C-alpha positions as a Markdown table, in Angstrom:
| # | Residue | x | y | z |
|---|---|---|---|---|
| 1 | Met | 46.5 | -214.1 | -50.0 |
| 2 | Thr | 50.2 | -214.8 | -50.0 |
| 3 | Pro | 51.5 | -218.2 | -49.1 |
| 4 | Glu | 52.7 | -216.8 | -45.8 |
| 5 | Glu | 49.3 | -215.4 | -45.1 |
| 6 | Ile | 47.7 | -218.7 | -45.9 |
| 7 | Glu | 49.9 | -220.4 | -43.5 |
| 8 | Arg | 49.5 | -217.8 | -40.8 |
| 9 | Tyr | 45.7 | -217.8 | -40.9 |
| 10 | Ala | 45.3 | -221.5 | -41.7 |
| 11 | Arg | 43.3 | -222.3 | -38.6 |
| 12 | His | 40.8 | -219.6 | -39.6 |
| 13 | Ile | 40.6 | -220.7 | -43.2 |
| 14 | Val | 39.8 | -224.3 | -42.3 |
| 15 | Leu | 36.7 | -223.1 | -40.3 |
| 16 | Arg | 33.8 | -223.4 | -42.7 |
| 17 | Glu | 32.1 | -220.4 | -41.1 |
| 18 | Ile | 35.2 | -218.2 | -42.1 |
| 19 | Gly | 37.2 | -219.9 | -44.9 |
| 20 | Gly | 39.1 | -218.0 | -47.4 |
| 21 | Pro | 36.5 | -215.3 | -48.1 |
| 22 | Gly | 35.9 | -214.6 | -44.4 |
| 23 | Gln | 39.7 | -214.3 | -43.8 |
| 24 | Gln | 39.9 | -211.9 | -46.8 |
| 25 | Arg | 37.2 | -209.7 | -45.2 |
| 26 | Leu | 39.3 | -209.6 | -42.0 |
| 27 | Leu | 42.4 | -208.5 | -44.0 |
| 28 | Asn | 40.3 | -205.8 | -45.6 |
| 29 | Ala | 38.6 | -204.6 | -42.4 |
| 30 | Lys | 39.3 | -201.4 | -40.4 |
| 31 | Leu | 38.5 | -201.5 | -36.7 |
| 32 | Leu | 38.7 | -198.8 | -34.1 |
| 33 | Cys | 39.4 | -199.6 | -30.5 |
| 34 | Ile | 38.6 | -197.0 | -27.9 |
| 35 | Gly | 41.0 | -197.6 | -25.1 |
| 36 | Ala | 44.2 | -199.7 | -24.9 |
| 37 | Gly | 43.7 | -200.8 | -21.3 |
| 38 | Gly | 42.2 | -203.9 | -19.6 |
| 39 | Leu | 39.6 | -204.7 | -22.3 |
| 40 | Gly | 41.4 | -203.2 | -25.3 |
| 41 | Ser | 44.6 | -205.1 | -24.6 |
| 42 | Pro | 43.4 | -208.7 | -25.2 |
| 43 | Ala | 41.0 | -207.5 | -27.9 |
| 44 | Leu | 43.7 | -205.8 | -29.9 |
| 45 | Leu | 46.1 | -208.8 | -29.5 |
| 46 | Tyr | 43.6 | -211.3 | -30.9 |
| 47 | Leu | 42.4 | -209.0 | -33.6 |
| 48 | Ala | 46.0 | -208.4 | -34.8 |
| 49 | Ala | 46.6 | -212.2 | -34.6 |
| 50 | Ala | 43.5 | -212.7 | -36.6 |
| 51 | Gly | 44.8 | -210.5 | -39.4 |
| 52 | Val | 42.5 | -207.5 | -39.2 |
| 53 | Gly | 44.0 | -205.2 | -41.8 |
| 54 | Thr | 43.8 | -201.9 | -39.9 |
| 55 | Leu | 43.6 | -201.3 | -36.2 |
| 56 | Gly | 43.0 | -197.8 | -35.0 |
| 57 | Ile | 43.7 | -197.1 | -31.3 |
| 58 | Val | 42.4 | -194.2 | -29.3 |
| 59 | Asp | 44.0 | -193.6 | -25.9 |
| 60 | Asp | 45.6 | -190.5 | -24.4 |
| 61 | Asp | 47.0 | -192.2 | -21.3 |
| 62 | Thr | 50.5 | -193.6 | -20.5 |
| 63 | Val | 51.3 | -197.0 | -19.1 |
| 64 | Ser | 51.5 | -197.1 | -15.3 |
| 65 | Leu | 52.7 | -199.9 | -13.0 |
| 66 | Ser | 49.1 | -200.5 | -11.7 |
| 67 | Asn | 47.9 | -201.2 | -15.2 |
| 68 | Leu | 50.1 | -204.3 | -15.7 |
| 69 | Gln | 48.0 | -206.6 | -13.5 |
| 70 | Arg | 45.4 | -206.8 | -16.3 |
| 71 | Gln | 46.6 | -204.8 | -19.4 |
| 72 | Val | 48.6 | -207.6 | -21.0 |
| 73 | Leu | 49.4 | -205.5 | -24.1 |
| 74 | His | 51.9 | -203.5 | -22.1 |
| 75 | Ser | 55.2 | -204.5 | -20.4 |
| 76 | Thr | 57.1 | -203.3 | -17.4 |
| 77 | Lys | 59.6 | -201.6 | -19.7 |
| 78 | Ala | 56.7 | -199.6 | -21.2 |
| 79 | Val | 55.8 | -197.8 | -17.9 |
| 80 | Gly | 55.6 | -194.1 | -18.7 |
| 81 | Thr | 55.2 | -194.7 | -22.4 |
| 82 | Pro | 52.0 | -193.5 | -24.2 |
| 83 | Lys | 49.7 | -196.5 | -24.5 |
| 84 | Thr | 49.2 | -196.1 | -28.2 |
| 85 | Glu | 52.9 | -196.3 | -28.8 |
| 86 | Ser | 53.3 | -199.3 | -26.5 |
| 87 | Ala | 50.4 | -201.0 | -28.2 |
| 88 | Gln | 51.8 | -200.5 | -31.6 |
| 89 | Arg | 55.1 | -202.1 | -30.6 |
| 90 | Ala | 53.3 | -205.1 | -29.0 |
| 91 | Leu | 51.0 | -205.6 | -32.0 |
| 92 | Ala | 53.9 | -205.5 | -34.5 |
| 93 | Arg | 55.5 | -208.3 | -32.6 |
| 94 | Val | 52.3 | -210.4 | -32.9 |
| 95 | Asn | 51.7 | -209.6 | -36.6 |
| 96 | Pro | 53.9 | -207.1 | -38.5 |
| 97 | His | 51.4 | -207.1 | -41.5 |
| 98 | Val | 48.7 | -205.3 | -39.5 |
| 99 | Arg | 48.5 | -201.5 | -40.0 |
| 100 | Val | 48.2 | -199.7 | -36.6 |
| 101 | Val | 46.9 | -196.2 | -36.6 |
| 102 | Lys | 47.6 | -194.3 | -33.3 |
| 103 | His | 45.2 | -191.7 | -32.0 |
| 104 | Pro | 46.9 | -190.5 | -28.8 |
| 105 | Ile | 44.1 | -188.0 | -28.0 |
| 106 | Arg | 41.2 | -187.7 | -25.6 |
| 107 | Leu | 37.9 | -188.4 | -27.2 |
| 108 | Asp | 35.3 | -185.5 | -27.1 |
| 109 | Glu | 32.4 | -184.1 | -29.0 |
| 110 | Thr | 34.7 | -182.1 | -31.3 |
| 111 | Asn | 36.7 | -185.1 | -32.7 |
| 112 | Val | 34.6 | -188.3 | -32.2 |
| 113 | Asp | 32.9 | -188.2 | -35.6 |
| 114 | Ala | 36.1 | -187.6 | -37.5 |
| 115 | Leu | 37.9 | -190.3 | -35.6 |
| 116 | Ile | 35.3 | -193.1 | -36.3 |
| 117 | Ser | 34.8 | -192.1 | -39.9 |
| 118 | Gly | 36.2 | -194.7 | -42.3 |
| 119 | Tyr | 36.1 | -197.6 | -39.8 |
| 120 | Asp | 33.9 | -200.6 | -40.3 |
| 121 | Leu | 33.4 | -201.4 | -36.6 |
| 122 | Val | 34.1 | -199.7 | -33.2 |
| 123 | Leu | 35.1 | -201.4 | -30.0 |
| 124 | Asp | 34.5 | -199.5 | -26.8 |
| 125 | Gly | 36.7 | -200.6 | -23.9 |
| 126 | Thr | 36.5 | -197.5 | -21.8 |
| 127 | Asp | 35.6 | -197.3 | -18.1 |
| 128 | Asn | 33.2 | -194.4 | -17.9 |
| 129 | Phe | 29.6 | -193.7 | -18.9 |
| 130 | Ala | 30.3 | -190.3 | -20.4 |
| 131 | Thr | 32.6 | -191.7 | -23.1 |
| 132 | Arg | 30.3 | -194.7 | -23.7 |
| 133 | Tyr | 27.4 | -192.4 | -24.5 |
| 134 | Leu | 29.6 | -190.2 | -26.6 |
| 135 | Val | 30.9 | -193.2 | -28.7 |
| 136 | Asn | 27.4 | -194.7 | -29.0 |
| 137 | Ala | 25.9 | -191.5 | -30.4 |
| 138 | Ala | 28.7 | -191.2 | -32.9 |
| 139 | Cys | 28.3 | -194.8 | -34.0 |
| 140 | Val | 24.6 | -194.3 | -34.4 |
| 141 | Arg | 25.1 | -191.2 | -36.6 |
| 142 | Ala | 27.7 | -193.1 | -38.8 |
| 143 | Lys | 25.7 | -196.3 | -38.9 |
| 144 | Ile | 28.7 | -198.2 | -37.6 |
| 145 | Pro | 28.2 | -201.3 | -35.4 |
| 146 | Leu | 29.6 | -200.9 | -31.8 |
| 147 | Val | 30.9 | -203.7 | -29.6 |
| 148 | Ser | 30.9 | -202.5 | -26.0 |
| 149 | Ala | 32.0 | -204.3 | -22.9 |
| 150 | Ala | 32.4 | -203.3 | -19.3 |
| 151 | Met | 33.7 | -205.0 | -16.1 |
| 152 | Ser | 34.1 | -204.5 | -12.4 |
| 153 | Gln | 35.4 | -206.6 | -9.6 |
| 154 | Trp | 34.4 | -210.2 | -10.8 |
| 155 | Glu | 31.7 | -209.4 | -13.3 |
| 156 | Gly | 31.7 | -208.4 | -17.0 |
| 157 | Gln | 29.1 | -207.7 | -19.7 |
| 158 | Ile | 29.2 | -207.4 | -23.4 |
| 159 | Ser | 26.9 | -206.7 | -26.3 |
| 160 | Leu | 26.9 | -205.5 | -29.9 |
| 161 | Tyr | 24.8 | -202.4 | -30.5 |
| 162 | Asp | 23.7 | -202.0 | -34.2 |
| 163 | Pro | 20.4 | -200.0 | -34.5 |
| 164 | Ala | 21.0 | -199.7 | -38.3 |
| 165 | His | 20.2 | -203.4 | -38.5 |
| 166 | Gly | 17.3 | -203.6 | -36.0 |
| 167 | Gly | 19.2 | -203.8 | -32.7 |
| 168 | Pro | 19.2 | -201.4 | -29.8 |
| 169 | Cys | 21.8 | -198.8 | -29.3 |
| 170 | Tyr | 23.7 | -198.5 | -26.0 |
| 171 | Gln | 21.5 | -195.8 | -24.7 |
| 172 | Cys | 18.4 | -197.9 | -25.3 |
| 173 | Val | 19.7 | -200.5 | -22.9 |
| 174 | Phe | 21.3 | -197.9 | -20.5 |
| 175 | Pro | 19.2 | -194.8 | -20.8 |
| 176 | Glu | 20.8 | -193.0 | -17.9 |
| 177 | Ala | 24.2 | -193.2 | -16.2 |
| 178 | Pro | 24.0 | -194.5 | -12.6 |
| 179 | Ala | 24.2 | -192.0 | -9.8 |
| 180 | Ala | 27.7 | -191.0 | -8.6 |
| 181 | Gly | 29.2 | -193.9 | -6.6 |
| 182 | Leu | 26.9 | -196.6 | -7.7 |
| 183 | Ala | 29.1 | -197.8 | -10.6 |
| 184 | Pro | 32.8 | -197.3 | -9.5 |
| 185 | Asn | 35.5 | -197.8 | -12.0 |
| 186 | Cys | 38.3 | -200.4 | -11.7 |
| 187 | Ala | 40.5 | -198.1 | -9.8 |
| 188 | Gln | 37.9 | -197.6 | -7.1 |
| 189 | Ala | 36.3 | -201.0 | -6.9 |
| 190 | Gly | 39.1 | -203.3 | -8.1 |
| 191 | Val | 39.0 | -206.0 | -10.8 |
| 192 | Met | 40.2 | -209.5 | -11.1 |
| 193 | Gly | 42.9 | -209.3 | -13.8 |
| 194 | Ala | 42.0 | -212.4 | -15.8 |
| 195 | Leu | 38.5 | -211.1 | -16.2 |
| 196 | Ala | 39.8 | -208.5 | -18.6 |
| 197 | Gly | 41.3 | -211.3 | -20.7 |
| 198 | Val | 37.9 | -213.0 | -20.9 |
| 199 | Met | 35.9 | -209.9 | -21.7 |
| 200 | Gly | 38.4 | -208.5 | -24.1 |
| 201 | Ser | 38.7 | -211.8 | -25.9 |
| 202 | Met | 34.9 | -211.9 | -26.2 |
| 203 | Met | 35.0 | -208.4 | -27.8 |
| 204 | Ala | 37.5 | -209.7 | -30.4 |
| 205 | Gly | 35.3 | -212.7 | -31.0 |
| 206 | Glu | 32.2 | -210.6 | -31.6 |
| 207 | Ala | 34.3 | -208.4 | -34.0 |
| 208 | Ile | 35.5 | -211.4 | -36.0 |
| 209 | Lys | 31.9 | -212.8 | -36.3 |
| 210 | Gln | 30.6 | -209.4 | -37.3 |
| 211 | Ile | 33.2 | -208.9 | -40.0 |
| 212 | Thr | 33.0 | -212.5 | -41.4 |
| 213 | Gly | 29.3 | -213.1 | -41.0 |
| 214 | Ala | 30.0 | -216.2 | -39.0 |
| 215 | Gly | 27.5 | -217.4 | -36.4 |
| 216 | Gln | 25.3 | -215.0 | -34.5 |
| 217 | Val | 26.5 | -211.8 | -32.9 |
| 218 | Leu | 25.2 | -210.4 | -29.6 |
| 219 | Arg | 22.8 | -207.9 | -31.4 |
| 220 | Gly | 19.7 | -207.6 | -29.2 |
| 221 | Glu | 21.4 | -209.6 | -26.4 |
| 222 | Ile | 23.7 | -208.7 | -23.5 |
| 223 | Leu | 25.9 | -211.4 | -22.1 |
| 224 | Ile | 26.8 | -211.2 | -18.4 |
| 225 | Tyr | 29.7 | -213.2 | -17.1 |
| 226 | Asp | 30.3 | -213.7 | -13.3 |
| 227 | Ser | 33.8 | -215.1 | -12.9 |
| 228 | Leu | 33.5 | -215.5 | -9.2 |
| 229 | Tyr | 30.9 | -218.2 | -9.5 |
| 230 | Gly | 31.5 | -219.3 | -13.0 |
| 231 | Asp | 28.0 | -218.1 | -14.2 |
| 232 | Ile | 27.1 | -216.9 | -17.7 |
| 233 | Arg | 23.7 | -215.6 | -18.6 |
| 234 | Lys | 22.2 | -213.7 | -21.5 |
| 235 | Leu | 19.4 | -211.2 | -21.5 |
| 236 | Lys | 17.3 | -210.0 | -24.4 |
| 237 | Thr | 17.4 | -206.3 | -25.3 |
| 238 | Lys | 15.4 | -204.3 | -27.8 |
| 239 | Pro | 15.3 | -200.8 | -29.1 |
| 240 | Ser | 13.6 | -198.2 | -27.0 |
| 241 | Pro | 10.8 | -196.4 | -28.9 |
| 242 | Thr | 11.7 | -193.2 | -26.9 |
| 243 | Cys | 15.5 | -193.3 | -27.2 |
| 244 | Pro | 16.7 | -189.8 | -28.0 |
| 245 | Ile | 19.8 | -191.2 | -29.8 |
| 246 | Cys | 18.7 | -193.9 | -32.3 |
| 247 | Arg | 15.0 | -193.4 | -32.7 |
| 248 | Pro | 15.3 | -190.1 | -34.6 |
| 249 | Ala | 17.9 | -191.8 | -36.9 |
| 250 | Phe | 16.0 | -195.0 | -37.6 |
């Protein structure tokens, strides 16, 4: 590390669980974030600040005024701009040494495997089950750990799915998407803006722990945060012996 990097990341380096070797792993890491919205915004900001070497961003949307209540990566001046472009500019202001790779496309079965290839970890901050299942299956095939979070109204949840190392995959825990109308997205149900900051920051924290080997990640656990009543609880999860996604692979 250069003297500038040592100063920039000093508060990480003095943490015994990270230190110089852990910070070097962050500098060498390649992370892919699916979605630069409510969850992706704080996650990307903190990962850039942490010095993650390469941040890939997948998002085919543009910034709208209604995003700004929670999507802190974007500004009023960015309304109408592609989110990947707005994100790249914002992250460069935080840390110009981080390489940002823009993927301004819609994720689907034809491109998901190629997109995640070469990354060490994937963060899923999308707001629909179809994309979550798609990303999960691709991560299982590539043996890449997946940090996935979701939120609605006042409540959020997060876990790290890593069947290659004994944990369940996303589909083990959520074998079927809920019936239409039972799990409305943020546009339909609303969401408290600061909840996105909490959950997105938790995603960044899980990613940092996974990369550096610090502490214990949420593999085999799902953390649920109720911001309305200030309640946090964790539930144990385990691989499903009948999961059609990860059981054939492991």
